[in-house]
SEFIZA-3560 file (N, C-alpha, C; in Angstrom, 3 decimals):
REM SEFIZA-3560
<numar><xx>37.139</xx><yy>6.803</yy><zz>4.444</zz><atom>N</atom></numar>
<numar><xx>36.566</xx><yy>5.719</yy><zz>5.311</zz><atom>CA</atom></numar>
<numar><xx>36.915</xx><yy>5.921</yy><zz>6.785</zz><atom>C</atom></numar>
<numar><xx>35.886</xx><yy>5.644</yy><zz>7.662</zz><atom>N</atom></numar>
<numar><xx>36.046</xx><yy>5.989</yy><zz>8.999</zz><atom>CA</atom></numar>
<numar><xx>37.345</xx><yy>5.217</yy><zz>9.622</zz><atom>C</atom></numar>
<numar><xx>37.538</xx><yy>5.797</yy><zz>10.679</zz><atom>N</atom></numar>
<numar><xx>38.807</xx><yy>5.080</yy><zz>11.317</zz><atom>CA</atom></numar>
<numar><xx>38.129</xx><yy>4.240</yy><zz>12.421</zz><atom>C</atom></numar>
<numar><xx>38.783</xx><yy>3.388</yy><zz>13.310</zz><atom>N</atom></numar>
<numar><xx>38.195</xx><yy>2.480</yy><zz>14.365</zz><atom>CA</atom></numar>
<numar><xx>37.192</xx><yy>3.154</yy><zz>15.145</zz><atom>C</atom></numar>
<numar><xx>37.373</xx><yy>4.403</yy><zz>15.579</zz><atom>N</atom></numar>
<numar><xx>36.559</xx><yy>4.805</yy><zz>16.521</zz><atom>CA</atom></numar>
<numar><xx>35.682</xx><yy>5.774</yy><zz>15.793</zz><atom>C</atom></numar>
<numar><xx>35.652</xx><yy>5.702</yy><zz>14.528</zz><atom>N</atom></numar>
<numar><xx>34.496</xx><yy>6.719</yy><zz>14.090</zz><atom>CA</atom></numar>
<numar><xx>33.483</xx><yy>5.989</yy><zz>13.088</zz><atom>C</atom></numar>
<numar><xx>32.274</xx><yy>6.093</yy><zz>13.214</zz><atom>N</atom></numar>
<numar><xx>31.418</xx><yy>5.360</yy><zz>12.704</zz><atom>CA</atom></numar>
<numar><xx>30.323</xx><yy>6.173</yy><zz>11.888</zz><atom>C</atom></numar>
<numar><xx>29.990</xx><yy>5.500</yy><zz>10.984</zz><atom>N</atom></numar>
<numar><xx>28.730</xx><yy>6.366</yy><zz>10.096</zz><atom>CA</atom></numar>
<numar><xx>27.309</xx><yy>5.820</yy><zz>10.696</zz><atom>C</atom></numar>
<numar><xx>26.464</xx><yy>6.832</yy><zz>10.725</zz><atom>N</atom></numar>
<numar><xx>25.189</xx><yy>6.796</yy><zz>11.141</zz><atom>CA</atom></numar>
<numar><xx>24.281</xx><yy>6.216</yy><zz>9.813</zz><atom>C</atom></numar>
<numar><xx>23.831</xx><yy>5.089</yy><zz>10.368</zz><atom>N</atom></numar>
<numar><xx>22.821</xx><yy>4.288</yy><zz>8.955</zz><atom>CA</atom></numar>
<numar><xx>21.373</xx><yy>4.770</yy><zz>8.972</zz><atom>C</atom></numar>
<numar><xx>20.964</xx><yy>5.277</yy><zz>7.866</zz><atom>N</atom></numar>
<numar><xx>19.640</xx><yy>5.900</yy><zz>7.751</zz><atom>CA</atom></numar>
<numar><xx>19.056</xx><yy>4.885</yy><zz>6.810</zz><atom>C</atom></numar>
<numar><xx>17.384</xx><yy>4.868</yy><zz>6.944</zz><atom>N</atom></numar>
<numar><xx>16.645</xx><yy>4.183</yy><zz>6.160</zz><atom>CA</atom></numar>
<numar><xx>15.856</xx><yy>5.193</yy><zz>5.661</zz><atom>C</atom></numar>
<numar><xx>15.495</xx><yy>5.205</yy><zz>4.271</zz><atom>N</atom></numar>
<numar><xx>14.457</xx><yy>6.425</yy><zz>3.825</zz><atom>CA</atom></numar>
<numar><xx>13.137</xx><yy>5.412</yy><zz>4.022</zz><atom>C</atom></numar>
<numar><xx>11.906</xx><yy>6.149</yy><zz>3.834</zz><atom>N</atom></numar>
<numar><xx>10.489</xx><yy>5.628</yy><zz>4.103</zz><atom>CA</atom></numar>
<numar><xx>10.376</xx><yy>4.323</yy><zz>3.100</zz><atom>C</atom></numar>
<numar><xx>10.918</xx><yy>4.517</yy><zz>2.190</zz><atom>N</atom></numar>
<numar><xx>10.776</xx><yy>3.379</yy><zz>1.036</zz><atom>CA</atom></numar>
<numar><xx>11.496</xx><yy>2.167</yy><zz>1.484</zz><atom>C</atom></numar>
<numar><xx>12.753</xx><yy>2.397</yy><zz>1.885</zz><atom>N</atom></numar>
<numar><xx>13.573</xx><yy>1.275</yy><zz>2.577</zz><atom>CA</atom></numar>
<numar><xx>13.059</xx><yy>0.635</yy><zz>3.605</zz><atom>C</atom></numar>
<numar><xx>12.532</xx><yy>1.277</yy><zz>4.612</zz><atom>N</atom></numar>
<numar><xx>11.982</xx><yy>0.812</yy><zz>5.651</zz><atom>CA</atom></numar>
<numar><xx>10.780</xx><yy>-0.010</yy><zz>5.288</zz><atom>C</atom></numar>
<numar><xx>9.920</xx><yy>0.637</yy><zz>4.620</zz><atom>N</atom></numar>
<numar><xx>8.806</xx><yy>-0.100</yy><zz>4.217</zz><atom>CA</atom></numar>
<numar><xx>9.110</xx><yy>-1.687</yy><zz>3.587</zz><atom>C</atom></numar>
<numar><xx>10.297</xx><yy>-1.824</yy><zz>2.571</zz><atom>N</atom></numar>
<numar><xx>10.623</xx><yy>-2.827</yy><zz>1.977</zz><atom>CA</atom></numar>
<numar><xx>11.070</xx><yy>-3.688</yy><zz>3.153</zz><atom>C</atom></numar>
<numar><xx>11.693</xx><yy>-3.395</yy><zz>4.001</zz><atom>N</atom></numar>
<numar><xx>12.399</xx><yy>-3.928</yy><zz>5.142</zz><atom>CA</atom></numar>
<numar><xx>11.327</xx><yy>-4.721</yy><zz>5.907</zz><atom>C</atom></numar>
<numar><xx>10.425</xx><yy>-4.062</yy><zz>6.382</zz><atom>N</atom></numar>
<numar><xx>9.343</xx><yy>-4.488</yy><zz>7.133</zz><atom>CA</atom></numar>
<numar><xx>8.509</xx><yy>-5.855</yy><zz>6.406</zz><atom>C</atom></numar>
<numar><xx>8.390</xx><yy>-5.725</yy><zz>5.236</zz><atom>N</atom></numar>
<numar><xx>7.702</xx><yy>-6.620</yy><zz>3.986</zz><atom>CA</atom></numar>
<numar><xx>8.622</xx><yy>-7.871</yy><zz>4.374</zz><atom>C</atom></numar>
<numar><xx>9.750</xx><yy>-7.924</yy><zz>4.699</zz><atom>N</atom></numar>
<numar><xx>10.348</xx><yy>-9.256</yy><zz>4.494</zz><atom>CA</atom></numar>
<numar><xx>10.204</xx><yy>-10.268</yy><zz>5.508</zz><atom>C</atom></numar>
<numar><xx>10.302</xx><yy>-11.294</yy><zz>5.286</zz><atom>N</atom></numar>
<numar><xx>9.807</xx><yy>-12.351</yy><zz>6.441</zz><atom>CA</atom></numar>
<numar><xx>10.674</xx><yy>-12.113</yy><zz>7.497</zz><atom>C</atom></numar>
<numar><xx>10.620</xx><yy>-12.495</yy><zz>8.756</zz><atom>N</atom></numar>
<numar><xx>11.213</xx><yy>-12.363</yy><zz>10.073</zz><atom>CA</atom></numar>
<numar><xx>12.680</xx><yy>-12.597</yy><zz>9.829</zz><atom>C</atom></numar>
<numar><xx>13.022</xx><yy>-13.955</yy><zz>9.616</zz><atom>N</atom></numar>
<numar><xx>14.246</xx><yy>-14.604</yy><zz>9.478</zz><atom>CA</atom></numar>
<numar><xx>15.196</xx><yy>-13.602</yy><zz>8.553</zz><atom>C</atom></numar>
<numar><xx>14.546</xx><yy>-13.378</yy><zz>7.169</zz><atom>N</atom></numar>
<numar><xx>15.545</xx><yy>-12.538</yy><zz>6.515</zz><atom>CA</atom></numar>
<numar><xx>15.767</xx><yy>-10.895</yy><zz>6.921</zz><atom>C</atom></numar>
<numar><xx>14.433</xx><yy>-10.582</yy><zz>7.398</zz><atom>N</atom></numar>
<numar><xx>14.383</xx><yy>-9.170</yy><zz>8.123</zz><atom>CA</atom></numar>
<numar><xx>15.902</xx><yy>-8.990</yy><zz>9.149</zz><atom>C</atom></numar>
<numar><xx>15.844</xx><yy>-9.987</yy><zz>10.090</zz><atom>N</atom></numar>
<numar><xx>16.885</xx><yy>-9.868</yy><zz>10.901</zz><atom>CA</atom></numar>
<numar><xx>18.366</xx><yy>-10.070</yy><zz>10.271</zz><atom>C</atom></numar>
<numar><xx>18.364</xx><yy>-10.890</yy><zz>9.180</zz><atom>N</atom></numar>
<numar><xx>19.763</xx><yy>-10.861</yy><zz>8.596</zz><atom>CA</atom></numar>
<numar><xx>20.149</xx><yy>-9.750</yy><zz>7.831</zz><atom>C</atom></numar>
<numar><xx>18.874</xx><yy>-8.981</yy><zz>7.244</zz><atom>N</atom></numar>
<numar><xx>19.277</xx><yy>-7.809</yy><zz>6.576</zz><atom>CA</atom></numar>
<numar><xx>19.718</xx><yy>-6.737</yy><zz>7.940</zz><atom>C</atom></numar>
<numar><xx>19.006</xx><yy>-6.777</yy><zz>8.678</zz><atom>N</atom></numar>
<numar><xx>19.131</xx><yy>-5.483</yy><zz>9.887</zz><atom>CA</atom></numar>
<numar><xx>20.604</xx><yy>-5.690</yy><zz>10.153</zz><atom>C</atom></numar>
<numar><xx>21.073</xx><yy>-7.033</yy><zz>10.611</zz><atom>N</atom></numar>
<numar><xx>22.529</xx><yy>-7.258</yy><zz>11.049</zz><atom>CA</atom></numar>
<numar><xx>23.485</xx><yy>-6.755</yy><zz>9.781</zz><atom>C</atom></numar>
<numar><xx>23.089</xx><yy>-7.125</yy><zz>8.776</zz><atom>N</atom></numar>
<numar><xx>24.112</xx><yy>-6.678</yy><zz>7.845</zz><atom>CA</atom></numar>
<numar><xx>24.097</xx><yy>-4.937</yy><zz>7.464</zz><atom>C</atom></numar>
<numar><xx>23.071</xx><yy>-4.626</yy><zz>7.653</zz><atom>N</atom></numar>
<numar><xx>22.767</xx><yy>-3.060</yy><zz>7.578</zz><atom>CA</atom></numar>
<numar><xx>23.437</xx><yy>-2.438</yy><zz>8.870</zz><atom>C</atom></numar>
<numar><xx>23.404</xx><yy>-3.063</yy><zz>9.858</zz><atom>N</atom></numar>
<numar><xx>23.957</xx><yy>-2.443</yy><zz>11.111</zz><atom>CA</atom></numar>
<numar><xx>25.497</xx><yy>-2.499</yy><zz>10.977</zz><atom>C</atom></numar>
<numar><xx>25.968</xx><yy>-3.392</yy><zz>10.512</zz><atom>N</atom></numar>
<numar><xx>27.389</xx><yy>-3.456</yy><zz>10.135</zz><atom>CA</atom></numar>
<numar><xx>27.913</xx><yy>-2.517</yy><zz>9.231</zz><atom>C</atom></numar>
<numar><xx>27.177</xx><yy>-1.873</yy><zz>8.375</zz><atom>N</atom></numar>
<numar><xx>27.429</xx><yy>-0.833</yy><zz>7.495</zz><atom>CA</atom></numar>
<numar><xx>27.979</xx><yy>0.355</yy><zz>8.016</zz><atom>C</atom></numar>
<numar><xx>27.594</xx><yy>0.563</yy><zz>9.302</zz><atom>N</atom></numar>
<numar><xx>28.116</xx><yy>1.583</yy><zz>9.886</zz><atom>CA</atom></numar>
<numar><xx>29.646</xx><yy>1.990</yy><zz>10.174</zz><atom>C</atom></numar>
<numar><xx>30.186</xx><yy>0.658</yy><zz>9.929</zz><atom>N</atom></numar>
<numar><xx>31.934</xx><yy>0.652</yy><zz>10.076</zz><atom>CA</atom></numar>
<numar><xx>32.542</xx><yy>-0.292</yy><zz>8.736</zz><atom>C</atom></numar>
<numar><xx>31.622</xx><yy>-0.805</yy><zz>8.188</zz><atom>N</atom></numar>
<numar><xx>32.210</xx><yy>-1.678</yy><zz>6.862</zz><atom>CA</atom></numar>
<numar><xx>32.474</xx><yy>-0.681</yy><zz>5.687</zz><atom>C</atom></numar>
<numar><xx>33.482</xx><yy>-1.319</yy><zz>5.189</zz><atom>N</atom></numar>
<numar><xx>34.084</xx><yy>-0.476</yy><zz>3.991</zz><atom>CA</atom></numar>
<numar><xx>33.282</xx><yy>-0.512</yy><zz>2.954</zz><atom>C</atom></numar>
<numar><xx>32.813</xx><yy>0.368</yy><zz>2.147</zz><atom>N</atom></numar>
<numar><xx>31.828</xx><yy>0.157</yy><zz>0.926</zz><atom>CA</atom></numar>
<numar><xx>32.603</xx><yy>-0.746</yy><zz>-0.006</zz><atom>C</atom></numar>
<numar><xx>31.852</xx><yy>-1.678</yy><zz>-0.632</zz><atom>N</atom></numar>
<numar><xx>32.406</xx><yy>-2.416</yy><zz>-1.656</zz><atom>CA</atom></numar>
<numar><xx>32.422</xx><yy>-2.347</yy><zz>-2.969</zz><atom>C</atom></numar>
<numar><xx>31.184</xx><yy>-1.845</yy><zz>-3.470</zz><atom>N</atom></numar>
<numar><xx>30.989</xx><yy>-1.610</yy><zz>-4.760</zz><atom>CA</atom></numar>
<numar><xx>30.095</xx><yy>-0.336</yy><zz>-5.184</zz><atom>C</atom></numar>
<numar><xx>30.301</xx><yy>0.406</yy><zz>-6.279</zz><atom>N</atom></numar>
<numar><xx>29.516</xx><yy>1.396</yy><zz>-6.573</zz><atom>CA</atom></numar>
<numar><xx>28.400</xx><yy>0.882</yy><zz>-7.849</zz><atom>C</atom></numar>
<numar><xx>27.243</xx><yy>1.798</yy><zz>-7.973</zz><atom>N</atom></numar>
<numar><xx>26.677</xx><yy>1.303</yy><zz>-9.332</zz><atom>CA</atom></numar>
<numar><xx>27.507</xx><yy>1.807</yy><zz>-10.455</zz><atom>C</atom></numar>
<numar><xx>27.453</xx><yy>0.871</yy><zz>-11.533</zz><atom>N</atom></numar>
<numar><xx>28.538</xx><yy>1.488</yy><zz>-12.521</zz><atom>CA</atom></numar>
<numar><xx>28.161</xx><yy>2.747</yy><zz>-13.097</zz><atom>C</atom></numar>
<numar><xx>26.743</xx><yy>3.081</yy><zz>-13.625</zz><atom>N</atom></numar>
<numar><xx>26.583</xx><yy>4.146</yy><zz>-14.195</zz><atom>CA</atom></numar>
<numar><xx>26.210</xx><yy>5.417</yy><zz>-13.180</zz><atom>C</atom></numar>
<numar><xx>26.133</xx><yy>5.220</yy><zz>-11.875</zz><atom>N</atom></numar>
<numar><xx>25.793</xx><yy>6.359</yy><zz>-10.755</zz><atom>CA</atom></numar>
<numar><xx>26.963</xx><yy>5.914</yy><zz>-9.743</zz><atom>C</atom></numar>
<numar><xx>28.287</xx><yy>6.361</yy><zz>-10.093</zz><atom>N</atom></numar>
<numar><xx>29.284</xx><yy>6.255</yy><zz>-9.125</zz><atom>CA</atom></numar>
<numar><xx>29.036</xx><yy>6.841</yy><zz>-7.474</zz><atom>C</atom></numar>
<numar><xx>27.940</xx><yy>7.452</yy><zz>-7.363</zz><atom>N</atom></numar>
<numar><xx>27.616</xx><yy>8.007</yy><zz>-5.933</zz><atom>CA</atom></numar>
<numar><xx>27.034</xx><yy>7.070</yy><zz>-5.008</zz><atom>C</atom></numar>
<numar><xx>26.179</xx><yy>6.044</yy><zz>-5.811</zz><atom>N</atom></numar>
<numar><xx>25.446</xx><yy>4.975</yy><zz>-5.232</zz><atom>CA</atom></numar>
<numar><xx>26.448</xx><yy>3.729</yy><zz>-5.076</zz><atom>C</atom></numar>
<numar><xx>26.049</xx><yy>3.202</yy><zz>-3.939</zz><atom>N</atom></numar>
<numar><xx>26.814</xx><yy>1.891</yy><zz>-3.324</zz><atom>CA</atom></numar>
<numar><xx>25.612</xx><yy>0.832</yy><zz>-3.186</zz><atom>C</atom></numar>
<numar><xx>26.233</xx><yy>-0.246</yy><zz>-3.216</zz><atom>N</atom></numar>
<numar><xx>25.465</xx><yy>-1.294</yy><zz>-3.061</zz><atom>CA</atom></numar>
<numar><xx>25.987</xx><yy>-2.388</yy><zz>-2.274</zz><atom>C</atom></numar>
<numar><xx>25.155</xx><yy>-2.999</yy><zz>-1.088</zz><atom>N</atom></numar>
<numar><xx>25.361</xx><yy>-4.111</yy><zz>-0.353</zz><atom>CA</atom></numar>
<numar><xx>24.658</xx><yy>-5.253</yy><zz>-0.707</zz><atom>C</atom></numar>
<numar><xx>25.566</xx><yy>-6.358</yy><zz>-0.531</zz><atom>N</atom></numar>
<numar><xx>24.799</xx><yy>-7.543</yy><zz>-1.107</zz><atom>CA</atom></numar>
<numar><xx>24.396</xx><yy>-8.249</yy><zz>0.127</zz><atom>C</atom></numar>
<numar><xx>23.368</xx><yy>-8.865</yy><zz>0.231</zz><atom>N</atom></numar>
<numar><xx>22.850</xx><yy>-9.585</yy><zz>1.470</zz><atom>CA</atom></numar>
<numar><xx>22.106</xx><yy>-10.843</yy><zz>0.846</zz><atom>C</atom></numar>
<numar><xx>23.065</xx><yy>-11.859</yy><zz>0.594</zz><atom>N</atom></numar>
<numar><xx>22.429</xx><yy>-12.901</yy><zz>-0.162</zz><atom>CA</atom></numar>
<numar><xx>21.847</xx><yy>-12.767</yy><zz>-1.384</zz><atom>C</atom></numar>
<numar><xx>20.510</xx><yy>-13.289</yy><zz>-1.691</zz><atom>N</atom></numar>
<numar><xx>20.071</xx><yy>-12.768</yy><zz>-2.868</zz><atom>CA</atom></numar>
<numar><xx>19.527</xx><yy>-11.568</yy><zz>-2.939</zz><atom>C</atom></numar>
<numar><xx>19.284</xx><yy>-10.670</yy><zz>-1.867</zz><atom>N</atom></numar>
<numar><xx>18.951</xx><yy>-9.415</yy><zz>-1.778</zz><atom>CA</atom></numar>
<numar><xx>20.264</xx><yy>-8.037</yy><zz>-1.717</zz><atom>C</atom></numar>
<numar><xx>19.580</xx><yy>-7.110</yy><zz>-2.441</zz><atom>N</atom></numar>
<numar><xx>20.509</xx><yy>-5.930</yy><zz>-2.375</zz><atom>CA</atom></numar>
<numar><xx>20.006</xx><yy>-4.567</yy><zz>-1.543</zz><atom>C</atom></numar>
<numar><xx>21.060</xx><yy>-3.925</yy><zz>-0.897</zz><atom>N</atom></numar>
<numar><xx>20.788</xx><yy>-2.495</yy><zz>-0.545</zz><atom>CA</atom></numar>
<numar><xx>21.548</xx><yy>-1.693</yy><zz>-1.303</zz><atom>C</atom></numar>
<numar><xx>20.773</xx><yy>-0.648</yy><zz>-1.700</zz><atom>N</atom></numar>
<numar><xx>21.497</xx><yy>0.549</yy><zz>-2.425</zz><atom>CA</atom></numar>
<numar><xx>21.484</xx><yy>1.779</yy><zz>-1.438</zz><atom>C</atom></numar>
<numar><xx>22.712</xx><yy>2.423</yy><zz>-1.370</zz><atom>N</atom></numar>
<numar><xx>22.658</xx><yy>3.584</yy><zz>-0.356</zz><atom>CA</atom></numar>
<numar><xx>23.831</xx><yy>4.653</yy><zz>-0.893</zz><atom>C</atom></numar>
<numar><xx>23.520</xx><yy>5.870</yy><zz>-0.333</zz><atom>N</atom></numar>
<numar><xx>24.191</xx><yy>6.852</yy><zz>-0.541</zz><atom>CA</atom></numar>
<numar><xx>25.243</xx><yy>7.351</yy><zz>0.815</zz><atom>C</atom></numar>
<numar><xx>26.485</xx><yy>7.615</yy><zz>0.765</zz><atom>N</atom></numar>
<numar><xx>27.332</xx><yy>7.981</yy><zz>1.634</zz><atom>CA</atom></numar>
<numar><xx>27.191</xx><yy>9.750</yy><zz>1.486</zz><atom>C</atom></numar>
<numar><xx>27.352</xx><yy>9.953</yy><zz>2.815</zz><atom>N</atom></numar>
<numar><xx>27.711</xx><yy>11.508</yy><zz>3.048</zz><atom>CA</atom></numar>
<numar><xx>28.634</xx><yy>11.807</yy><zz>4.068</zz><atom>C</atom></numar>
<numar><xx>29.958</xx><yy>11.873</yy><zz>3.519</zz><atom>N</atom></numar>
<numar><xx>31.262</xx><yy>12.039</yy><zz>4.378</zz><atom>CA</atom></numar>
<numar><xx>31.026</xx><yy>12.869</yy><zz>5.310</zz><atom>C</atom></numar>
<numar><xx>30.579</xx><yy>14.272</yy><zz>4.850</zz><atom>N</atom></numar>
<numar><xx>30.512</xx><yy>15.345</yy><zz>5.696</zz><atom>CA</atom></numar>
<numar><xx>29.667</xx><yy>15.073</yy><zz>7.037</zz><atom>C</atom></numar>
<numar><xx>28.511</xx><yy>14.616</yy><zz>6.760</zz><atom>N</atom></numar>
<numar><xx>27.508</xx><yy>14.310</yy><zz>8.154</zz><atom>CA</atom></numar>
<numar><xx>27.753</xx><yy>12.583</yy><zz>8.597</zz><atom>C</atom></numar>
<numar><xx>28.603</xx><yy>11.867</yy><zz>8.011</zz><atom>N</atom></numar>
<numar><xx>28.988</xx><yy>10.622</yy><zz>8.443</zz><atom>CA</atom></numar>
<numar><xx>27.813</xx><yy>9.754</yy><zz>8.494</zz><atom>C</atom></numar>
<numar><xx>26.900</xx><yy>9.983</yy><zz>7.178</zz><atom>N</atom></numar>
<numar><xx>26.070</xx><yy>9.107</yy><zz>7.063</zz><atom>CA</atom></numar>
<numar><xx>26.014</xx><yy>7.999</yy><zz>6.146</zz><atom>C</atom></numar>
<numar><xx>25.502</xx><yy>7.157</yy><zz>6.013</zz><atom>N</atom></numar>
<numar><xx>24.709</xx><yy>6.214</yy><zz>4.948</zz><atom>CA</atom></numar>
<numar><xx>23.341</xx><yy>5.921</yy><zz>4.948</zz><atom>C</atom></numar>
<numar><xx>22.941</xx><yy>6.466</yy><zz>3.968</zz><atom>N</atom></numar>
<numar><xx>21.478</xx><yy>6.226</yy><zz>3.491</zz><atom>CA</atom></numar>
<numar><xx>20.858</xx><yy>5.461</yy><zz>2.770</zz><atom>C</atom></numar>
<numar><xx>20.198</xx><yy>4.567</yy><zz>2.985</zz><atom>N</atom></numar>
<numar><xx>19.855</xx><yy>3.278</yy><zz>2.345</zz><atom>CA</atom></numar>
<numar><xx>18.615</xx><yy>3.786</yy><zz>1.671</zz><atom>C</atom></numar>
<numar><xx>18.354</xx><yy>3.639</yy><zz>0.453</zz><atom>N</atom></numar>
<numar><xx>17.361</xx><yy>4.031</yy><zz>-0.158</zz><atom>CA</atom></numar>
<numar><xx>16.413</xx><yy>2.766</yy><zz>-1.001</zz><atom>C</atom></numar>
<numar><xx>17.026</xx><yy>1.621</yy><zz>-0.987</zz><atom>N</atom></numar>
<numar><xx>16.336</xx><yy>0.764</yy><zz>-1.366</zz><atom>CA</atom></numar>
<numar><xx>16.865</xx><yy>-0.561</yy><zz>-0.883</zz><atom>C</atom></numar>
<numar><xx>15.915</xx><yy>-1.323</yy><zz>-0.725</zz><atom>N</atom></numar>
<numar><xx>15.866</xx><yy>-2.797</yy><zz>-0.399</zz><atom>CA</atom></numar>
<numar><xx>15.216</xx><yy>-4.037</yy><zz>-0.859</zz><atom>C</atom></numar>
<numar><xx>15.942</xx><yy>-4.682</yy><zz>-1.725</zz><atom>N</atom></numar>
<numar><xx>15.098</xx><yy>-5.837</yy><zz>-2.696</zz><atom>CA</atom></numar>
<numar><xx>15.752</xx><yy>-7.058</yy><zz>-3.007</zz><atom>C</atom></numar>
<numar><xx>15.062</xx><yy>-7.933</yy><zz>-3.311</zz><atom>N</atom></numar>
<numar><xx>15.632</xx><yy>-9.099</yy><zz>-4.098</zz><atom>CA</atom></numar>
<numar><xx>16.249</xx><yy>-8.616</yy><zz>-5.327</zz><atom>C</atom></numar>
<numar><xx>17.117</xx><yy>-9.612</yy><zz>-5.891</zz><atom>N</atom></numar>
<numar><xx>17.939</xx><yy>-9.156</yy><zz>-6.990</zz><atom>CA</atom></numar>
<numar><xx>16.931</xx><yy>-8.782</yy><zz>-8.333</zz><atom>C</atom></numar>
<numar><xx>15.930</xx><yy>-9.266</yy><zz>-8.409</zz><atom>N</atom></numar>
<numar><xx>15.131</xx><yy>-8.888</yy><zz>-9.501</zz><atom>CA</atom></numar>
<numar><xx>14.651</xx><yy>-7.555</yy><zz>-9.478</zz><atom>C</atom></numar>
<numar><xx>14.040</xx><yy>-7.286</yy><zz>-7.936</zz><atom>N</atom></numar>
<numar><xx>13.687</xx><yy>-6.071</yy><zz>-7.634</zz><atom>CA</atom></numar>
<numar><xx>14.882</xx><yy>-4.893</yy><zz>-8.084</zz><atom>C</atom></numar>
<numar><xx>16.062</xx><yy>-5.174</yy><zz>-7.529</zz><atom>N</atom></numar>
<numar><xx>17.176</xx><yy>-4.513</yy><zz>-7.609</zz><atom>CA</atom></numar>
<numar><xx>17.208</xx><yy>-4.023</yy><zz>-9.056</zz><atom>C</atom></numar>
<numar><xx>17.389</xx><yy>-5.236</yy><zz>-10.114</zz><atom>N</atom></numar>
<numar><xx>17.566</xx><yy>-4.790</yy><zz>-11.548</zz><atom>CA</atom></numar>
<numar><xx>16.622</xx><yy>-4.007</yy><zz>-11.915</zz><atom>C</atom></numar>
<numar><xx>15.444</xx><yy>-3.888</yy><zz>-11.780</zz><atom>N</atom></numar>
<numar><xx>14.191</xx><yy>-3.102</yy><zz>-11.964</zz><atom>CA</atom></numar>
<numar><xx>14.512</xx><yy>-1.624</yy><zz>-11.676</zz><atom>C</atom></numar>
<numar><xx>15.087</xx><yy>-1.526</yy><zz>-10.477</zz><atom>N</atom></numar>
<numar><xx>15.165</xx><yy>-0.255</yy><zz>-9.916</zz><atom>CA</atom></numar>
<numar><xx>16.328</xx><yy>0.444</yy><zz>-10.530</zz><atom>C</atom></numar>
<numar><xx>17.346</xx><yy>-0.408</yy><zz>-10.712</zz><atom>N</atom></numar>
<numar><xx>18.644</xx><yy>0.002</yy><zz>-11.457</zz><atom>CA</atom></numar>
<numar><xx>18.107</xx><yy>0.728</yy><zz>-12.690</zz><atom>C</atom></numar>
<numar><xx>17.346</xx><yy>-0.267</yy><zz>-13.533</zz><atom>N</atom></numar>
<numar><xx>17.190</xx><yy>0.367</yy><zz>-14.995</zz><atom>CA</atom></numar>
<numar><xx>16.326</xx><yy>1.728</yy><zz>-15.001</zz><atom>C</atom></numar>
<numar><xx>15.229</xx><yy>1.637</yy><zz>-14.088</zz><atom>N</atom></numar>
<numar><xx>14.610</xx><yy>2.792</yy><zz>-13.932</zz><atom>CA</atom></numar>
<numar><xx>15.434</xx><yy>4.199</yy><zz>-13.466</zz><atom>C</atom></numar>
<numar><xx>16.343</xx><yy>3.900</yy><zz>-12.589</zz><atom>N</atom></numar>
<numar><xx>17.321</xx><yy>5.178</yy><zz>-12.417</zz><atom>CA</atom></numar>
<numar><xx>18.054</xx><yy>5.423</yy><zz>-13.366</zz><atom>C</atom></numar>
<numar><xx>18.344</xx><yy>4.561</yy><zz>-14.355</zz><atom>N</atom></numar>
<numar><xx>19.170</xx><yy>5.202</yy><zz>-15.493</zz><atom>CA</atom></numar>
<numar><xx>18.615</xx><yy>5.069</yy><zz>-16.871</zz><atom>C</atom></numar>
<numar><xx>17.325</xx><yy>5.326</yy><zz>-17.045</zz><atom>N</atom></numar>
<numar><xx>16.477</xx><yy>5.073</yy><zz>-18.449</zz><atom>CA</atom></numar>
<numar><xx>17.058</xx><yy>6.251</yy><zz>-19.338</zz><atom>C</atom></numar>
//
């Protein structure tokens, strides 16, 4: 985990950026604020079947991301509501 003076760079895949841009303005602002905090936030929970992927809860929405300790990056690859999250999760582990 990063120390106080060390932060991660938060990146978004094209898919995640497109999903973020589809959100209504107030929700988009809330999600962006939470994603920005991810640069120093301690990861809370991994996906049960894929220990390398992490989940960030933002109200009824979820963001899934990967951590690269060497490059100090956290790459968001999915943003969506809980129903979309469940679909994505099932597709990942068919």
